[in-house]
N, C-alpha and C positions, 0 to 999 in steps of 0.2 A: 635435802630440802625438797618439799613437794612442789611439783610444777603448778603454776597458776592455770586455772581453766581459761580457755579462749572464750571470747564473748559468745561465739556460736554454741560452744559446749555448755556454757552456763545457762543460756536461754533454753536449750533443749531440756536440761535437767530440771530447771525451775518450772518450766511449762508442764512437764509430766508430773512433777510432784504437786503442783498446784491443782491439777485435775483430781488427784486422789484426795488431797486435803479438803478441797471444796466439797467433793461428794461425801467424804467421811463426816463432815459437819452435819449433813443431812442424816446419815446413818446413826450418828451418836445421839440424835434427838428422836430416834425412830419410834420410841414408845414412852408411855407414861408409867409403865410397869415398874415395880420395885427393883427389878433387875438393873435398871439405870441405863448407863451408856452402852447400849447394845453394840457390840463389835468394836469397842474402843480399845486403845492401846493400854497395855499393862506391862510395866517394866520394859518399855521400848518395843514390845512385840504386839502385833495384832492378834486377837483371839477369836475363836469361833463362838458366837453368841448362842445361848440356849434358845430353843423354840419357846414361844409364848403359850404353848399348849402341848398336850401329850401327842406322841407320834400317831396315835389312833384317833385323834380328836376330829379329823377332817373326813373320816370314812362315812359313807362309801365313795364319796366323790374323789377323794385322794387317799389311796390305801396306805396303811402303815408302813409296809415294806418300801414302797416307792418313796414316801416322804423321808424315811430314815436314811435311805441311800443318798437321796438328794442332799440332805443336810450334812450327814457325817462323812460322806465321800466327796461329793462335788463341791459343796461350799467349803468344806475343810481344805480341799485342794487349792482353792483360790487363796485362802488365808495362808497356807504354807508357801504358795508361790509368791505372794506379796512379801512375806517376811524374808524369803530367800533372795528376792530381787533387791530388797533394801540392804541385805548383807553384802551382796555383790557390788552395789553402789558404794557402800562404805569402804570396801576393799579397793575399788577403783580410785576413790579419793585419797586413800592412804598411799597407794602406789603412784598416784599422779598419772594414771594411765586411763585414757578414755576411748580406746579403740572400739570398745563394745557399747558405747553410750547409746547408739541408735536402738539396738536391740533391747538394752536394759530399760530405756525410756518407754519402749513399746510394752515390755512386760509389766512395768510399773502401772501403766494405764490399764492394761488388760486385767491383771490379777486384782488390782485395787478396785476397779469398777465392778468386777465380778463379786468381790466381797461386799461392797456397798449395796449393790442391787439385790443380792440374796438376803442381806440383813433386812432390807425393806420388804422383800417378798414375803417373808414369814409373817410380817405384820399386815401385809396386804390381804391376807386370808384370815378367816375366823370361822369357827364351827357354825354352820347354817347361814353364814353371811350376816350382813347387817344393813339396816335401812339407812338411806342417805339423810343426814341431818339437814335441817331447813336452810341454814346459812350456805352450805355447800351446794344444795339443790338450787338455790336462787342464783348463785354464781354460775353453775352449770347451764341453767336456762338462759342466762344473759349471754354466755359465750358460745353456746352450741344450739340455741333455739329451744331445746327441751332436754329433759333428762333422758328420754328415750333415744333422742338423736345422738347424744354423747355415748350412751351405752352401746348403740349400734356401731358407731365409729370406733370405739375402743375395741370391741370384739373383732371388727373387720381389720383393724390395724394389727391386732394380735395374730390373726390367722394368716395375714399376708406378709409378715416380716420375711425378707429374703434371707435364706440360709438360717443361721442360728441367731437369736437375739431376743428382744423384749418389746413390749408395748408399755408406754409410760404416760400416765396422766400427770402433767406438770404445771406449775405456776411460773409464768414468765414475768419477772418483776419490772422490767423496763416499761412494758405496756400494761402491766397489771392484768394479764390475760391467762386463762386456762388453755392449755394446748395438749394435744395427744401426739406423741412422738413415737417413732419406731427406732429402736437402737439395734444396729447390727453388731454381732459379737457382744461385747458389753459396753464398749466405749465409743463406737462410731455413731454419727448422726445426732449427737446431742446438741443442745443449745447452751452455751456458757451462761451460767447464772440461774438457769431454770431449776426450780426445786421439784424433785419427783414427789408426788403425793401417793400414787398407787402404781404398782408395777406387775406385769404378767410375764413370766418366764416361758418362752417358747423354744428354748433349746430342747433337743430331743431327750436329753437326760432328765428333763423335768417330768416327762409324761410317758416315755416309751414303754416302761415296764408295765404300766397299766393300760395305756391307750394305743399301744403299738405306734403306727405311723399316722394315726387319726388326730392331727393337731386340732382340728375343729371341735372334736368331742372334748378334748382337754380344755380348750378355751371356754366352751359352754359350761363345763364343770367349774372352772375358775370363777366365772361370772356369778355363779350361785354361792361361791364362798367369799366373794369380794367384801373387804372390810371397809365400808364407806365411812364408818365412824372414825377409823384411823386416818383415812384420807382427809376428812374434815379437820381433824386436829393438826395434821401437817399443813393444811391450807391456812389455818389461822396462824401457825408459827411462821410460815413463809411470808404472809402478808405483814406480820409484825416486824420481821426483819427488814422489809422493804420500805417501811414508813420512816 
């Protein structure tokens, strides 16, 4: 007979799983493209979603080789890590042994958040960038004072993330506000319930092949590729869920 989880073990497992599930809900609605539920589970396994454009579509700002390695090696690695962690958690439940629960909970949050954020990243960029739709621009002006102020803060947040991480434009539903967050690693410094609208990856693997150690140059390139039409769709989705 399997041992019952202690209350503390159950809380740890549910908490880590909830972080991935909540974030996965955002990734599953990442795009309106026919590809559908980007990054969703099929047959109980997470899958690497296809890019919404060709590997050379973002050149010269993001070179084909750099993008392909980022997608097929790094993002794929998080998908593999997420599935492997879920397998280990299933084995732990079957054995009734939770000695490794702390590390597995950490891996679940790390790989799961890495998968979700990368799924959002591909849609956060588009060839030649896109103009910000009026509804999002109005919300940005209300929350940041002006579009220019928000763009400056987003770029500054991207450039100054400590270590490896992300800058995230997010909608926080309790106050109905837009916020710019810095995420260290993939999962740290988030606000629970906040819906990511647009994300910039500043892990070195995102840009080192093309921009070496010049994170600032990568961020400036990303800002020219930013898909504000996608961010506007995510904003409307997030507001709809909050009503």
